[in-house]
C-alpha positions as CSV (number, residue, x, y, z in Angstrom):
1,M,53.3,127.3,-52.7
2,V,52.0,127.4,-49.2
3,S,52.9,131.0,-48.7
4,S,51.2,132.0,-51.9
5,A,48.0,130.3,-50.7
6,R,48.3,132.0,-47.3
7,D,48.6,135.4,-49.0
8,R,45.7,134.8,-51.3
9,Q,43.6,133.7,-48.3
10,K,44.6,136.7,-46.4
11,Q,43.7,139.0,-49.2
12,H,40.3,137.2,-49.5
13,W,39.6,137.8,-45.7
14,E,40.6,141.4,-46.1
15,T,38.0,141.6,-48.9
16,I,35.4,139.8,-46.7
17,L,36.1,141.9,-43.6
18,S,35.9,145.1,-45.6
19,A,32.5,144.0,-46.8
20,N,33.5,144.3,-50.4
21,F,31.2,141.8,-52.0
22,G,31.5,142.7,-55.5
23,R,32.5,141.0,-58.7
24,E,36.2,140.5,-57.5
25,Y,35.0,138.6,-54.4
26,V,32.6,136.4,-56.4
27,E,35.3,135.7,-58.9
28,N,37.7,134.8,-56.0
29,V,35.1,132.5,-54.4
30,T,34.3,130.8,-57.7
31,R,38.1,130.3,-58.4
32,I,38.4,128.8,-54.9
33,G,35.7,126.5,-55.4
34,N,36.8,125.4,-58.8
35,T,40.4,124.9,-57.6
36,H,39.0,122.8,-54.7
37,A,37.0,120.8,-57.1
38,R,39.9,120.4,-59.6
39,I,42.4,119.2,-56.8
40,G,39.7,117.0,-55.3
41,L,39.8,118.9,-51.9
42,S,36.5,117.6,-50.2
43,P,34.2,120.3,-48.6
44,K,34.6,118.8,-45.3
45,W,38.2,119.9,-45.2
46,Y,37.3,123.2,-46.2
47,I,34.7,123.5,-43.6
48,A,36.9,122.1,-41.1
49,G,39.5,124.8,-42.0
50,Y,36.9,127.4,-41.6
51,A,35.9,126.0,-38.2
52,V,39.5,126.3,-37.1
53,L,39.7,129.9,-38.6
54,L,36.4,131.0,-37.0
55,D,37.3,129.5,-33.7
56,N,40.5,131.5,-33.6
57,M,38.8,134.7,-34.9
58,I,35.9,134.5,-32.6
59,R,38.3,133.8,-29.7
60,R,40.4,137.0,-30.7
61,I,37.4,138.9,-31.1
62,V,36.0,137.9,-27.7
63,S,39.5,138.5,-26.2
64,D,39.7,142.0,-27.7
65,C,36.2,143.0,-26.6
66,E,37.0,141.7,-23.0
67,I,40.1,143.9,-22.9
68,K,38.2,146.9,-24.3
69,R,35.4,146.5,-21.8
70,N,37.9,146.3,-18.9
71,R,39.4,149.4,-20.2
72,R,36.0,151.2,-20.0
73,F,35.1,149.7,-16.9
74,G,32.6,147.3,-18.2
75,R,30.5,150.0,-19.9
76,Q,30.6,148.6,-23.2
77,P,27.3,146.9,-24.2
78,Q,27.3,143.1,-24.8
79,T,25.2,143.5,-28.2
80,D,28.3,144.8,-29.9
81,L,30.2,141.4,-29.4
82,G,27.3,139.4,-30.4
83,E,26.7,141.6,-33.6
84,I,30.4,141.4,-34.4
85,V,30.3,137.4,-34.0
86,G,27.1,137.1,-35.8
87,T,28.3,139.1,-38.8
88,L,31.5,137.1,-38.9
89,I,29.5,133.8,-38.8
90,R,27.1,135.0,-41.5
91,V,29.9,136.2,-43.6
92,A,31.8,133.0,-43.2
93,L,28.8,130.9,-43.9
94,L,28.0,133.0,-47.0
95,D,31.6,132.5,-48.1
96,I,31.5,128.7,-47.3
97,D,28.1,128.6,-49.1
98,L,29.5,130.3,-52.2
99,S,32.7,128.2,-52.3
100,V,31.0,124.9,-51.7
101,S,28.3,125.7,-54.2
102,T,30.9,126.5,-56.6
103,Y,32.6,123.4,-55.7
104,L,29.4,121.3,-56.1
105,D,28.6,123.1,-59.4
106,K,32.0,122.4,-60.6
107,L,31.6,118.8,-59.7
108,R,28.1,118.7,-61.3
109,D,29.4,120.2,-64.5
110,D,32.4,118.0,-64.7
111,R,30.2,115.0,-64.0
112,E,27.8,116.0,-66.6
113,A,30.6,116.6,-69.1
114,A,32.2,113.4,-68.1
115,Q,28.8,111.8,-68.6
116,E,28.3,113.6,-72.0
117,E,31.9,112.4,-73.0
118,G,31.0,108.9,-71.8
119,T,27.8,108.9,-73.7
120,A,29.6,110.2,-76.8
121,A,32.3,107.4,-76.3
122,L,29.4,104.8,-75.8
123,V,27.7,106.2,-78.9
124,A,31.1,106.0,-80.9
125,I,31.6,102.5,-79.7
126,A,28.0,101.6,-80.6
127,Q,28.6,103.1,-84.1
128,A,31.7,101.1,-84.4
129,L,29.8,97.9,-83.3
130,D,27.2,98.8,-85.9
131,Q,29.8,99.1,-88.6
132,M,31.3,95.8,-87.5
133,T,27.8,94.2,-87.9
134,E,27.6,95.4,-91.3
135,G,30.9,93.8,-92.2
136,N,33.5,96.6,-91.6
137,M,36.1,95.0,-89.5
138,S,38.6,97.9,-90.2
139,V,36.8,100.4,-87.8
140,T,39.0,101.7,-85.0
141,L,38.4,103.9,-81.9
142,D,39.5,107.5,-81.6
143,E,42.2,108.2,-78.9
144,K,39.6,110.5,-77.1
145,V,37.1,107.7,-77.1
146,I,39.7,105.4,-75.7
147,E,40.6,107.8,-73.0
148,K,37.0,108.5,-71.9
149,A,35.9,104.8,-72.0
150,P,39.1,102.7,-71.5
151,I,37.4,99.7,-70.4
152,L,34.8,99.5,-73.1
153,A,37.6,100.5,-75.6
154,T,39.7,97.6,-74.4
155,S,36.6,95.2,-74.6
156,F,35.8,96.5,-78.1
157,N,39.4,96.0,-79.3
158,G,39.5,92.6,-77.7
159,L,36.1,91.7,-79.4
160,K,37.3,93.0,-82.8
161,A,40.4,91.0,-82.5
162,G,38.6,88.0,-81.6
163,I,35.9,88.4,-84.3
164,G,38.9,88.9,-86.7
165,V,40.4,85.8,-85.6
166,I,37.1,83.9,-85.9
167,I,36.4,85.5,-89.4
168,G,39.8,84.4,-90.5
169,D,39.2,80.9,-89.0
170,I,35.9,80.9,-90.8
171,R,37.4,81.8,-94.1
172,D,40.2,79.3,-93.8
173,V,37.7,76.7,-92.7
174,S,35.3,77.5,-95.3
175,S,38.1,77.3,-98.0
176,G,39.2,74.0,-96.6
177,V,35.6,72.7,-96.5
178,K,35.1,74.0,-100.0
179,D,38.4,72.1,-101.1
180,S,37.5,69.0,-99.2
181,S,33.9,69.1,-100.5
182,R,35.2,69.1,-103.9
183,S,37.8,66.4,-103.3
184,I,35.1,64.3,-101.7
185,R,32.9,65.0,-104.6
186,N,35.5,63.9,-106.9
187,N,36.0,60.8,-104.9
188,V,32.3,60.1,-104.6
189,E,32.0,60.6,-108.3
190,T,34.6,58.1,-109.0
191,L,33.1,55.7,-106.5
192,R,29.7,56.2,-108.2
193,E,31.2,55.4,-111.5
194,R,32.9,52.3,-110.2
195,A,29.6,51.4,-108.3
196,T,27.9,51.8,-111.6
197,S,30.4,49.7,-113.4
198,Q,30.2,47.0,-110.6
199,M,26.3,47.3,-110.9
200,G,26.6,46.4,-114.5
201,A,28.9,43.6,-113.8
202,I,26.7,42.4,-111.0
203,S,23.7,42.6,-113.1
204,D,25.4,40.3,-115.7
205,I,26.2,38.2,-112.9
206,T,22.6,38.2,-111.6
207,E,21.4,37.4,-115.0
208,S,24.1,34.6,-115.6
209,S,23.1,33.1,-112.2
210,A,19.6,33.3,-113.0
211,I,20.2,31.5,-116.3
212,L,22.4,29.0,-114.5
213,D,19.9,28.5,-111.9
214,R,17.2,27.8,-114.6
215,T,19.8,25.5,-116.6
216,V,20.6,23.6,-113.3
217,S,16.9,23.3,-112.6
218,D,16.2,22.0,-116.1
219,V,19.1,19.6,-115.9
220,L,17.8,18.5,-112.6
221,V,14.5,17.8,-114.1
222,Q,16.2,15.9,-116.9
223,M,18.2,13.9,-114.3
224,Q,15.0,13.1,-112.5
225,A,13.5,11.9,-115.8
226,A,16.6,10.0,-116.6
227,T,16.5,8.4,-113.2
228,V,12.9,7.2,-113.9
229,T,14.0,6.0,-117.3
230,I,16.9,4.1,-115.8
231,D,14.6,2.7,-113.2
232,N,12.3,1.6,-116.0
233,F,15.0,0.2,-118.1
234,S,16.4,-1.6,-114.9
235,T,13.0,-3.1,-114.5
236,A,12.8,-4.1,-118.1
237,V,16.3,-5.6,-118.0
238,A,15.2,-7.4,-114.8
239,N,12.2,-8.8,-116.7
240,G,14.2,-9.5,-119.6
241,N,16.5,-11.7,-117.5
242,G,13.3,-13.5,-116.4
243,D,12.1,-13.9,-120.0
244,V,15.5,-15.1,-121.2
245,D,15.5,-17.6,-118.4
246,A,12.1,-18.8,-119.4
247,L,13.2,-18.8,-123.1
248,S,16.1,-20.9,-122.1
249,L,14.1,-23.3,-120.2
250,S,11.7,-23.5,-123.1
251,I,14.5,-23.9,-125.7
252,A,16.1,-26.7,-123.4
253,Q,12.6,-28.5,-123.3
254,I,12.2,-28.1,-127.1
255,G,15.8,-29.6,-127.5
256,E,15.1,-32.5,-125.3
257,A,11.7,-33.0,-127.3
258,W,13.6,-32.8,-130.7
259,R,16.1,-35.3,-129.3
260,A,13.5,-37.6,-128.2
261,M,11.8,-37.3,-131.7
262,L,15.2,-37.7,-133.5
263,T,15.6,-41.0,-131.5
264,L,12.2,-42.2,-132.6
265,V,12.9,-41.1,-136.2
266,R,16.1,-43.0,-136.2
267,D,14.1,-46.1,-134.8
268,I,11.6,-45.7,-137.6
269,S,14.4,-45.4,-140.2
270,E,15.9,-48.6,-138.9
271,I,12.4,-50.3,-138.9
272,S,11.8,-49.0,-142.4
273,T,15.2,-50.6,-143.4
274,K,14.3,-53.9,-141.9
275,I,10.9,-53.8,-143.5
276,R,12.4,-53.1,-146.7
277,M,14.7,-56.0,-146.3
278,L,11.9,-58.1,-145.3
279,A,9.8,-57.1,-148.2
280,L,12.8,-57.8,-150.4
281,N,13.2,-61.3,-149.0
282,A,9.3,-61.8,-149.2
283,H,9.5,-60.8,-152.9
284,I,12.2,-63.2,-153.5
285,E,10.3,-66.0,-152.0
286,A,7.2,-65.0,-153.8
287,S,9.1,-65.2,-157.0
288,R,10.3,-68.6,-156.1
289,A,6.7,-69.5,-155.4
290,G,5.8,-68.7,-158.9
291,E,2.1,-68.1,-159.6
292,Y,1.2,-69.0,-156.1
293,G,3.3,-66.2,-154.6
294,S,2.6,-63.5,-157.2
295,G,-0.1,-61.8,-154.9
296,F,2.2,-61.9,-152.1
297,S,5.0,-60.5,-154.2
298,V,2.7,-57.4,-155.2
299,I,2.1,-56.9,-151.4
300,A,5.8,-57.2,-150.6
301,E,6.5,-54.8,-153.3
302,S,4.0,-52.3,-151.9
303,I,5.5,-52.7,-148.4
304,R,8.9,-52.3,-149.8
305,E,7.9,-49.1,-151.6
306,L,6.1,-47.9,-148.5
307,A,9.1,-48.7,-146.4
308,G,11.2,-46.9,-148.9
309,I,8.9,-43.8,-148.7
310,T,9.0,-44.2,-144.9
311,G,12.8,-44.4,-144.9
312,K,13.1,-41.3,-147.2
313,A,10.6,-39.5,-144.9
314,A,12.5,-40.6,-141.8
315,A,15.7,-39.4,-143.5
316,S,14.2,-36.1,-144.2
317,I,12.9,-35.9,-140.7
318,T,16.2,-36.9,-139.3
319,E,18.0,-34.2,-141.5
320,L,15.5,-31.6,-140.4
321,A,15.8,-32.7,-136.7
322,E,19.6,-32.5,-136.9
323,T,19.1,-29.0,-138.4
324,S,16.6,-28.0,-135.8
325,Q,18.9,-29.4,-133.0
326,E,21.7,-27.2,-134.3
327,S,19.3,-24.3,-134.2
328,I,18.1,-25.1,-130.9
329,T,21.7,-25.5,-129.7
330,S,22.5,-22.2,-131.2
331,A,19.5,-20.6,-129.6
332,E,20.6,-22.1,-126.2
333,I,24.0,-20.5,-126.6
334,S,22.3,-17.2,-127.8
335,A,20.1,-17.5,-124.9
336,R,22.8,-17.9,-122.4
337,R,24.9,-15.1,-124.0
338,T,21.8,-12.9,-123.9
339,K,21.4,-13.6,-120.2
340,V,25.1,-12.8,-119.7
341,V,24.6,-9.4,-121.7
342,L,21.4,-8.7,-119.8
343,S,23.1,-9.4,-116.7
344,D,26.0,-7.1,-117.7
345,I,23.4,-4.5,-118.6
346,G,21.7,-4.8,-115.4
347,D,25.1,-4.3,-113.6
348,G,25.9,-1.4,-115.9
349,V,22.3,0.0,-115.3
350,G,23.0,-0.3,-111.6
351,V,26.2,1.6,-112.0
352,V,24.5,4.2,-114.1
353,R,21.8,4.5,-111.6
354,D,24.4,5.0,-108.9
355,V,26.1,7.5,-111.0
356,V,22.8,9.3,-112.0
357,A,21.9,9.3,-108.2
358,R,25.2,11.0,-107.4
359,I,24.8,13.5,-110.4
360,D,21.2,14.2,-109.2
361,E,22.5,14.7,-105.8
362,A,25.3,17.0,-107.1
363,M,22.8,18.7,-109.2
364,K,20.5,19.4,-106.2
365,T,23.5,20.9,-104.4
366,Q,24.5,22.7,-107.5
367,S,21.0,24.0,-107.8
368,S,21.0,25.2,-104.2
369,G,24.4,26.8,-104.8
370,A,23.1,28.5,-107.9
371,R,19.9,29.7,-106.2
372,A,22.0,31.0,-103.4
373,N,24.4,32.7,-105.8
374,H,21.5,34.1,-107.6
375,E,20.0,35.4,-104.3
376,V,23.5,36.8,-103.3
377,A,23.9,38.5,-106.8
378,S,20.5,39.9,-106.4
379,R,21.2,41.3,-102.9
380,L,24.7,42.6,-104.4
381,N,22.9,44.2,-107.3
382,Q,20.4,45.9,-104.8
383,S,23.3,47.0,-102.8
384,A,25.0,48.4,-105.7
385,N,22.0,50.2,-106.7
386,Q,21.6,51.7,-103.3
387,S,25.2,52.5,-103.2
388,V,24.8,54.4,-106.6
389,E,21.8,56.2,-105.1
390,Q,23.9,57.1,-102.0
391,A,26.6,58.2,-104.2
392,N,24.4,60.4,-106.1
393,K,22.9,61.9,-103.0
394,M,26.4,62.6,-101.5
395,T,27.4,64.2,-104.8
396,E,24.4,66.4,-104.4
397,S,25.3,67.1,-100.9
398,C,28.9,67.9,-101.7
399,D,27.6,70.3,-104.5
400,K,25.4,72.0,-102.0
401,L,28.3,72.1,-99.4
402,V,30.6,73.6,-102.0
403,D,28.0,76.2,-102.9
404,Q,27.3,77.0,-99.2
405,S,31.2,77.3,-98.7
406,G,31.4,79.6,-101.5
407,V,28.6,81.7,-100.0
408,L,30.2,81.7,-96.7
409,T,33.6,82.6,-98.2
410,N,32.0,85.4,-100.1
411,L,30.3,86.7,-96.9
412,V,33.6,86.5,-95.1
413,L,35.3,88.4,-97.9
414,E,32.8,91.2,-97.7
415,F,34.3,92.3,-94.3
416,D,36.4,95.3,-95.0
417,R,39.9,95.4,-93.3
418,A,40.9,99.0,-94.3
419,P,41.2,101.1,-91.1
420,V,38.3,103.4,-90.4
421,E,38.6,105.7,-87.3
422,V,35.5,106.3,-85.2
């Protein structure tokens, strides 16, 4: 390979030194420049090689000229050497210029071609990205595009794979969200139905507690009225005890008066009996006196009759007094019994008052409890209403979430996974 390059270089310089600068020369120089550009030989090495070559050639020319001049005894003009060296340098520079220009043109053409190919690769990648944005996840890059832009191609494939994973995750998540939303909606619907049922039960409890509160309040009012009535009755019983005591005292006083009067009537009855006996004796004595005692006899008879009437009246009064005494005694017994009964009634009223007071206190507590229960039931009813409203809102939100999950799933399903090469 080295000898072949040496031979071609020799032929090339033979062409140059023969001043044959035709098409063949231009083709050779162009081929050399393209070869240097293809193998990546920098112009500095080419120029350095020419420097070594020219140095040797100029030294050889100068040396040959010196020898020839010596042979001619120094008569050869110096202009011949300068012309030869100058021509050699001009030819060498021309050859260098053509070769380096070809080299640079080749590099420029390769760079422009690479730039065009890179631009085409970028356009292809951009088109692939555009297709991906339109939902075509099956797009792939051509091998030439991958060769021209390997870094971008690797990034594109990584981006595509990542987006594919994300889309798959989104599809799975959206499907899971949809299923979960439906499950949540069903659970919320069940919760809403239960809350509605509980709200009805709580409404019944609230109404019942309100009725209980009103009933307890009414009973409390009645108990307060009963307390007032019992207090009045207790006062009346106390007053009755006082009246019975006064009545017993009056009956006792009447009994004593009747007993005194009965004693007097008995004394009158005894006096009437004695008068009758005296009148009878006087009548007997008047009868014995005859005519002289007839007037006295009439008076004695009248006294006897009056004493008889008085005795009968005394007997009637005595009988009536005894009967009245029995009535008074019975009244005293009844008064004592009434006092005992009223005392028992007073004790019973006291017991009833205590019971009513305890019942009243219990009813107040019950009223407070019923009112508190009613308030709690009202709050529960309000809370149940709010729970139903929240459940309705959650149901609506779940429905919207299901719809949005369906839309998202449909969007994900629109991504085409069939391979399309770009």
